[in-house]
C-alpha positions in Angstrom: -1.7 -12.6 18.6 0.2 -12.1 15.3 -2.3 -14.6 13.7 -5.3 -12.6 14.9 -3.7 -9.4 13.5 -3.2 -11.2 10.2 -6.8 -12.4 10.1 -8.0 -8.9 11.0 -5.9 -7.3 8.3 -7.1 -9.9 5.7 -10.7 -9.3 6.7 -10.2 -5.5 6.4 -8.8 -5.9 2.9 -11.7 -8.1 1.9 -14.2 -5.7 3.3 -12.6 -2.8 1.4 -12.5 -4.8 -1.8 -16.2 -5.7 -1.4 -17.0 -2.0 -0.9 -15.1 -1.2 -4.1 -17.0 -3.9 -6.0 -20.4 -2.6 -4.6 -19.4 1.0 -5.7 -18.6 -0.2 -9.3 -21.9 -2.2 -9.4 -23.9 0.8 -8.2 -22.3 3.2 -10.7 -22.8 0.7 -13.6 -26.4 0.1 -12.6 -27.3 3.9 -12.4 -25.4 4.7 -15.6 -27.2 1.9 -17.5 -30.6 2.8 -16.0 -30.2 6.5 -17.1 -29.1 5.3 -20.6 -32.0 2.8 -21.0 -34.6 5.4 -19.8 -33.5 7.6 -22.8 -33.4 4.7 -25.2 -36.8 3.3 -24.2 -38.6 6.7 -24.7 -39.0 6.0 -28.4 -40.5 2.5 -28.2 -44.3 3.4 -27.9 -43.8 6.2 -30.5 -42.6 4.0 -33.4 -46.0 3.3 -35.0 -46.9 7.0 -34.8 -43.6 8.1 -36.2 -44.1 5.8 -39.2 -47.6 7.2 -39.7 -46.2 10.7 -39.5 -43.7 10.2 -42.3 -46.4 8.3 -44.3 -48.9 11.2 -44.0 -46.2 13.8 -44.9 -45.5 11.8 -48.0 -41.8 11.6 -47.3 -40.3 10.4 -50.6 -37.6 8.1 -49.0 -40.2 6.6 -46.6 -42.7 5.9 -49.4 -40.0 4.2 -51.6 -39.1 1.9 -48.7 -42.8 1.2 -48.0 -43.2 0.0 -51.5 -40.4 -2.5 -51.0 -42.1 -3.7 -47.8 -45.4 -4.1 -49.6 -43.7 -6.3 -52.2 -42.0 -8.4 -49.4 -45.4 -8.8 -47.6 -47.0 -9.9 -50.9 -44.2 -12.4 -51.6 -44.5 -13.8 -48.0 -48.3 -14.2 -48.3 -49.0 -11.8 -45.4 -52.6 -10.4 -45.5 -52.7 -7.3 -47.7 -53.9 -4.9 -45.0 -51.8 -1.8 -44.6 -51.5 -2.0 -40.8 -49.9 -5.5 -41.1 -47.4 -4.1 -43.7 -46.5 -1.2 -41.5 -45.9 -3.6 -38.6 -43.5 -5.6 -40.7 -41.9 -2.4 -41.8 -41.5 -1.3 -38.2 -39.9 -4.7 -37.4 -37.4 -4.3 -40.2 -36.5 -0.8 -39.0 -36.1 -2.1 -35.5 -33.8 -4.8 -36.7 -31.4 -2.3 -38.1 -30.6 -1.2 -34.6 -29.8 -4.8 -33.5 -27.8 -5.6 -36.6 -25.6 -2.6 -36.0 -25.3 -3.5 -32.3 -24.3 -7.0 -33.5 -21.3 -5.4 -35.3 -20.4 -2.8 -32.7 -20.5 -4.9 -29.5 -17.5 -7.1 -30.1 -15.5 -4.3 -31.7 -16.0 -2.0 -28.7 -15.2 -4.9 -26.4 -11.9 -5.6 -28.2 -10.9 -1.9 -28.3 -11.6 -1.6 -24.6 -9.4 -4.6 -23.8 -6.5 -2.3 -24.9 -7.6 1.3 -24.1 -9.6 0.4 -20.9 -13.3 0.4 -20.3 -13.8 4.0 -19.2 -12.6 6.0 -22.3 -14.4 3.6 -24.7 -17.8 3.8 -22.8 -17.5 7.6 -22.7 -17.1 7.6 -26.6 -20.1 5.4 -27.0 -22.3 7.8 -24.9 -21.1 10.7 -27.0 -22.3 8.7 -30.0 -25.7 8.4 -28.4 -25.8 12.2 -27.7 -25.2 12.7 -31.5 -28.0 10.1 -32.3 -30.6 11.8 -30.0 -29.6 15.3 -31.3 -30.3 14.1 -34.9 -33.6 12.6 -33.8 -34.7 15.9 -32.1 -33.8 17.8 -35.3 -35.2 15.3 -37.8 -38.1 16.4 -40.0 -37.4 13.8 -42.7 -37.4 10.1 -42.6 -33.8 9.9 -43.9 -32.4 12.0 -40.9 -34.5 9.9 -38.5 -33.1 6.7 -39.9 -29.5 8.2 -39.7 -30.1 8.9 -36.0 -31.1 5.2 -35.5 -28.0 4.0 -37.4 -25.7 6.2 -35.2 -27.5 5.0 -32.1 -27.1 1.3 -33.1 -23.4 1.8 -33.7 -23.0 3.5 -30.3 -25.0 1.0 -28.3 -21.8 -1.0 -27.5 -22.0 0.7 -24.1 -24.3 -2.1 -22.9 -21.7 -4.8 -23.7 -19.0 -2.6 -22.0 -21.2 -2.4 -18.9 -21.2 -6.2 -18.7 -17.4 -6.2 -19.4 -16.9 -3.9 -16.4 -18.8 -6.3 -14.2 -16.8 -9.2 -15.7 -13.6 -7.4 -14.6 -14.6 -7.9 -10.9 -12.6 -10.8 -9.5 -15.2 -12.1 -7.1 -17.8 -14.6 -8.6 -20.3 -13.3 -6.0 -19.8 -9.7 -7.1 -20.1 -10.7 -10.8 -23.4 -12.5 -10.2 -24.8 -9.6 -8.2 -23.6 -7.1 -10.9 -25.2 -9.1 -13.7 -28.4 -9.3 -11.8 -28.4 -5.5 -11.2 -27.8 -5.0 -15.0 -31.0 -7.0 -15.4 -32.8 -4.8 -12.9 -31.6 -1.7 -14.9 -33.1 -3.2 -18.1 -36.4 -4.0 -16.4 -36.8 -0.6 -14.8 -35.6 1.2 -18.0 -38.0 -0.7 -20.2 -40.9 -0.3 -17.7 -40.6 3.5 -17.0 -39.1 4.7 -20.3 -42.0 3.8 -22.7 -44.6 5.3 -20.3 -42.6 8.5 -20.1 -42.3 8.6 -23.9 -46.0 8.2 -24.4 -46.8 10.8 -21.7 -44.4 13.4 -23.2 -45.9 12.8 -26.7 -49.4 13.6 -25.2 -48.1 16.9 -23.9 -47.3 18.2 -27.4 -48.4 21.8 -28.1 -49.9 23.1 -31.3 -47.5 23.3 -34.2 -44.9 21.1 -32.3 -43.7 17.8 -33.7 -45.2 15.2 -31.4 -41.9 13.3 -30.7 -39.8 16.5 -30.0 -40.1 16.4 -26.2 -39.3 12.7 -26.1 -36.2 13.3 -28.3 -35.0 16.2 -26.1 -35.6 14.2 -23.0 -33.5 11.3 -24.4 -30.8 13.8 -25.3 -30.9 15.2 -21.7 -30.6 11.7 -20.2 -27.6 10.9 -22.4 -25.8 14.1 -21.5 -26.5 13.4 -17.8 -25.2 9.9 -18.3 -21.9 11.2 -19.9 -21.3 13.6 -16.9 -22.2 10.8 -14.4 -19.8 8.3 -15.9 -17.0 10.9 -16.4 -17.2 11.9 -12.7 -17.9 8.6 -10.9 -17.0 5.5 -13.0 -13.5 4.2 -12.1 -11.3 2.2 -14.6 -11.8 -1.5 -13.9 -9.2 -2.9 -16.2 -5.6 -2.2 -15.0 -2.9 -1.4 -17.6 -0.9 -4.5 -16.8 -3.9 -6.7 -17.7 -4.7 -5.1 -21.0 -3.8 -6.5 -24.4 -0.6 -5.0 -25.9 -2.1 -3.1 -28.8 -5.4 -2.2 -30.5 -4.1 -4.1 -33.5 -3.9 -7.3 -31.5 -7.5 -6.7 -30.4 -8.7 -6.0 -33.9 -6.8 -8.7 -35.7 -9.8 -11.0 -35.0 -12.2 -8.6 -36.9 -13.3 -11.4 -39.2 -14.0 -13.6 -36.2 -15.8 -10.8 -34.5 -18.1 -10.0 -37.5 -18.7 -13.6 -38.8 -21.7 -15.2 -37.1 -20.1 -18.7 -37.5 -16.9 -17.4 -35.8 -18.9 -15.8 -33.1 -20.6 -19.1 -32.3 -17.1 -20.7 -32.2 -15.8 -17.8 -29.9 -12.8 -17.8 -32.3 -11.6 -14.3 -31.2 -10.9 -15.7 -27.7 -8.7 -18.5 -29.0 -6.1 -16.1 -30.5 -2.8 -15.5 -28.7 -1.0 -17.3 -25.8 -4.0 -17.2 -23.4 -6.4 -19.4 -25.3 -8.9 -21.1 -22.9 -8.7 -24.8 -22.3 -10.5 -27.1 -24.7 -13.2 -27.9 -22.1 -13.8 -24.2 -21.2 -14.0 -23.3 -24.9 -16.5 -26.0 -25.5 -18.6 -24.7 -22.6 -18.4 -21.2 -24.1 -19.7 -22.5 -27.4 -22.6 -24.3 -25.7 -23.5 -21.2 -23.6 -23.3 -18.9 -26.6 -25.6 -21.1 -28.7 -28.1 -21.5 -25.8 -28.0 -17.7 -25.2 -28.7 -17.1 -28.9 -31.6 -19.6 -29.2 -33.2 -18.3 -26.0 -33.1 -14.7 -27.1 -34.2 -15.6 -30.7 -37.4 -17.3 -29.3 -37.9 -14.8 -26.5 -37.6 -11.7 -28.8 -40.1 -13.2 -31.2 -42.7 -13.5 -28.4 -41.8 -10.0 -27.1 -42.4 -8.5 -30.6 -45.7 -10.4 -31.3 -47.2 -10.1 -27.9 -48.8 -6.7 -28.5 -50.2 -7.9 -31.8 -51.9 -10.8 -30.0 -53.5 -8.7 -27.3 -54.6 -6.1 -29.8 -56.2 -8.7 -32.1 -57.7 -11.1 -29.6 -58.5 -8.9 -26.6 -58.7 -5.5 -28.4 -56.3 -3.9 -25.9 -56.0 -0.1 -26.2 -52.6 1.7 -26.0 -53.1 2.3 -22.3 -53.9 -1.3 -21.7 -50.8 -2.3 -23.6 -48.8 0.1 -21.5 -50.2 -1.4 -18.3 -49.4 -4.9 -19.5 -45.7 -4.0 -20.2 -45.6 -2.2 -16.9 -46.8 -5.3 -15.1 -44.1 -7.4 -16.9 -41.3 -4.9 -16.2 -42.2 -4.5 -12.5 -42.5 -8.3 -12.0 -39.1 -8.8 -13.6 -37.5 -6.0 -11.5 -38.8 -7.5 -8.3 -37.6 -11.0 -9.2 -34.2 -9.8 -10.3 -33.7 -7.6 -7.3 -35.1 -10.1 -4.8 -34.3 -13.5 -6.1 -31.8 -13.4 -9.0 -29.1 -11.4 -7.2 -29.2 -14.0 -4.4 -28.5 -17.0 -6.6 -25.2 -18.4 -5.3 -22.2 -18.7 -7.7 -22.2 -22.1 -9.2 -26.0 -22.4 -9.1 -26.8 -20.2 -12.1 -27.1 -22.9 -14.7 -29.6 -24.8 -12.5 -31.6 -21.7 -12.1 -31.6 -21.0 -15.9 -32.8 -24.5 -16.6 -35.7 -24.1 -14.2 -36.6 -20.7 -15.7 -36.6 -22.1 -19.3 -38.9 -25.0 -18.2 -41.4 -22.3 -17.0 -41.3 -20.6 -20.4 -42.9 -23.6 -22.2 -46.2 -23.4 -20.3 -45.9 -19.6 -20.4 -45.9 -19.6 -24.2 -48.8 -22.1 -24.4 -50.9 -20.1 -21.9 -50.3 -16.9 -23.8 -50.8 -18.4 -27.3 -54.0 -20.2 -26.4 -55.4 -17.7 -23.9 -59.2 -17.5 -24.1 -59.5 -14.8 -21.4 -57.3 -12.2 -19.6 -57.0 -14.4 -16.6 -55.3 -17.1 -18.7 -53.2 -14.4 -20.3 -52.1 -13.0 -17.0 -51.0 -16.4 -15.7 -48.9 -16.9 -18.8 -47.4 -13.4 -18.5 -46.5 -14.0 -14.8 -44.5 -17.2 -15.7 -43.0 -15.4 -18.7 -41.8 -12.5 -16.5 -40.3 -14.8 -13.9 -38.3 -16.7 -16.5 -37.2 -13.6 -18.4 -35.9 -12.1 -15.2 -33.6 -15.1 -14.5 -32.1 -16.3 -17.8 -30.1 -13.5 -19.2 -28.5 -12.2 -15.9 -27.5 -15.8 -14.9 -26.1 -16.8 -18.3 -24.2 -13.5 -18.4 -22.8 -14.2 -15.0 -21.6 -17.7 -16.0 -20.0 -16.5 -19.2 -18.3 -13.6 -17.4 -16.3 -16.2 -15.4 -14.5 -17.5 -18.6 -11.3 -16.1 -20.0 -8.5 -14.1 -18.6 -8.8 -10.4 -17.5 -7.6 -9.2 -20.9 -10.1 -11.4 -22.7 -13.3 -10.6 -20.8 -14.2 -7.6 -23.0 -14.1 -9.8 -26.1 -16.0 -12.6 -24.4 -18.8 -10.3 -23.2 -18.8 -8.4 -26.5 -19.3 -11.7 -28.4 -22.1 -12.7 -26.1 -23.9 -9.3 -26.6 -23.4 -9.7 -30.4 -25.0 -13.1 -30.4 -27.9 -11.5 -28.5 -28.2 -8.6 -31.0 -28.2 -11.1 -33.9 -31.0 -13.1 -32.1 -33.0 -9.9 -31.6 -32.5 -8.9 -35.3 -33.7 -12.3 -36.6 -36.3 -13.3 -34.0 -39.0 -10.6 -34.4 -39.0 -10.7 -38.2 -39.4 -14.5 -38.4 -41.9 -14.7 -35.5 -44.1 -12.0 -37.0 -44.1 -13.8 -40.4 -45.1 -17.1 -38.7 -47.7 -15.3 -36.6 -49.5 -13.8 -39.6 -49.2 -16.8 -41.8 -50.2 -19.6 -39.3 -51.8 -17.7 -36.4 -50.9 -17.0 -32.7 -51.6 -20.6 -31.5 -49.1 -22.2 -33.9 -46.5 -19.5 -33.5 -46.5 -19.6 -29.7 -46.7 -23.4 -29.5 -43.8 -23.8 -31.9 -41.7 -21.3 -30.0 -42.5 -23.0 -26.7 -41.5 -26.4 -28.0 -38.2 -25.1 -29.4 -37.2 -24.0 -25.8 -36.4 -27.6 -25.3 -33.3 -27.1 -27.5 -31.4 -24.6 -25.2 -32.6 -26.6 -22.2 -30.9 -29.7 -23.7 -27.8 -27.8 -24.5 -27.3 -26.5 -21.0 -27.3 -30.1 -19.7 -24.0 -30.5 -21.7 -22.1 -27.9 -19.6 -19.2 -29.4 -17.7 -17.2 -28.1 -14.7 -15.2 -25.0 -15.6 -11.4 -25.4 -15.3 -9.5 -22.6 -13.5 -7.9 -19.9 -15.7 -6.1 -16.7 -14.6 
């Protein structure tokens, strides 16, 4: 009888704990989805924004454009203005990822001492300032400042993964990382379409991006209120690092790419991971970087390929990205979240193997049927890799280290997204789509080989 009561009590505690985990996952998913809707509104407007500042003969913009023209000439890119503005757009886009590269591990380290909740609220307030400047901007300098503040404040994404990493259950962590992937897919599917629609509704005498900027501001304010009212603190005081200073002592490690690949910040202090676990982290970090480096290159050049080869209009481009986003959301919500803990690496390896034929089909596509087949494989693989790798990495380190671990992982991703598009665009215009996509596809064998080196994780508390 006593044994039955003990089992009932244990089951009740487990059920309550699982309910708490599901509550946190739901809040993080909704908060990140709202955030990404606002962030993605600007994506289809970038070319038009650049044209706007070029036509208004903004002095700062034109001086930067001359620098881009010089770079394009040095790299041997065809001397057509639209190609140069594409390169310029890529460089501006990279600023965001480079700043995110710096901010992610720092916000993670600070949150290891202060807790996740206050730090994520501060990052959202930074985004509110960024969107306010965008809405008020009438010069390129102010617009660029808004992007800089936005990049610095985008550490909220790494904090979302750190919050999920705080959950003790491997099953809950896997589910949480998959739901973060769903939030990204939905945000990047619906956000750009909303941004394009709002720009089309511009009234006479109104700057075409104003409504999109105000909507992004509205989303960020709603996100702040939502997080303030509903998000609980997931890192208890007893599991936090002793001081902010101890979290920031590793600043050089956090900001040095070489140290990030070595996960040096995690080795400081008494709770350094075992040699085997540290080696696994290094392999996972390098595989994550190489995957995103190659993937972001394809992501950036895909719209160039369809415009050049199939003469896709803006609406057709929108439909293509909508198809990719919906496919990814369905796979992440239906398949990725059901991958059992311990099977993530196997799922990632299968997904990466699918990307090789996906790249070849897209790069050599002679018709839209061949392109669609490549995009389907591409979407399936893209839906699996990042959530699963994030779930695996979140299992490493003690409770007080997880913010730094996930911050470092996000920084490696930001570095990959800063470098991938620029280099892929240069290869595309110098050697053509076929060579670019074939080379990228072949290089996916490298992260695939790296993941075969992962060994069994040793237990750490």
